[in-house]
C-alpha positions in Angstrom: -139.9 95.4 33.5 -141.4 92.1 32.4 -138.0 90.3 32.3 -136.9 88.2 35.3 -133.3 89.1 34.8 -133.6 92.9 34.6 -135.1 94.4 37.6 -134.9 98.0 36.5 -132.8 100.9 35.1 -130.6 102.8 37.6 -131.5 106.5 37.6 -128.6 108.4 39.2 -126.8 111.5 37.9 -123.6 109.6 37.4 -125.2 106.7 35.6 -127.3 109.0 33.4 -124.1 110.7 32.2 -122.7 107.4 31.0 -125.6 107.1 28.6 -124.9 110.4 26.9 -121.1 110.2 26.8 -120.2 106.5 26.4 -123.5 105.0 25.2 -123.6 102.9 28.4 -126.8 102.1 30.4 -126.9 100.7 34.0 -129.4 98.1 35.2 -130.2 96.4 38.5 -130.1 92.7 37.7 -130.9 89.4 39.4 -128.1 88.0 41.6 -127.9 84.7 39.6 -127.7 86.3 36.1 -124.6 86.1 33.9 -123.2 88.5 31.3 -124.6 86.4 28.5 -128.1 86.3 29.9 -128.1 90.0 30.6 -127.0 90.8 27.1 -129.8 88.6 25.6 -132.4 90.2 27.9 -131.4 93.8 26.9 -131.3 92.9 23.2 -134.7 91.2 23.3 -136.3 93.8 25.6 -135.1 97.0 24.0 -134.3 95.9 20.4 -130.7 97.1 20.5 -127.3 95.4 19.9 -125.1 94.9 23.0 -121.4 95.5 22.6 -120.2 94.6 26.1 -121.5 93.9 29.6 -119.7 94.7 32.9 -120.9 93.6 36.3 -120.6 95.2 39.7 -121.5 93.0 42.7 -122.1 94.8 46.0 -122.4 93.0 49.2 -124.8 94.0 51.9 -123.6 96.3 54.7 -124.0 95.7 58.4 -126.3 98.3 60.0 -127.3 98.6 63.6 -130.9 98.8 64.7 -131.3 101.9 66.9 -134.6 100.7 68.3 -133.2 97.4 69.7 -130.2 97.3 71.9 -127.4 95.2 70.3 -129.4 94.2 67.2 -127.8 94.3 63.8 -129.1 93.8 60.3 -127.7 93.5 56.8 -128.8 95.6 53.8 -129.6 93.5 50.7 -127.0 92.5 48.2 -127.1 94.0 44.7 -125.8 93.2 41.3 -125.5 96.0 38.8 -124.8 95.6 35.1 -123.2 98.3 32.9 -124.3 97.6 29.3 -122.4 99.2 26.4 -124.4 99.4 23.2 -123.2 99.4 19.6 -122.8 102.8 17.9 -126.1 104.3 16.8 -128.3 102.3 19.2 -130.0 104.1 22.1 -132.4 103.3 24.9 -135.0 105.9 25.5 -135.1 106.7 29.2 -138.3 107.9 30.8 
């Protein structure tokens, strides 16, 4: 994706089912993005009308490094946006 706010579409079985049943699509987004900026990015990038945006922020988990004794690391933080579109609009998934 060319947009700096949208990193990509999440392709999981659960998220794909949201698209067919509730007209919702899930995107990985930048950590500093807001609901308004996400809505504008989706509208301009896919030429659809956004009804609502919900955000899930996931903190990184602590994981131990098995190769080094006593070493720990943290997985990256993520921000996920669930975008609900107006009735009749659709985003074509690859």
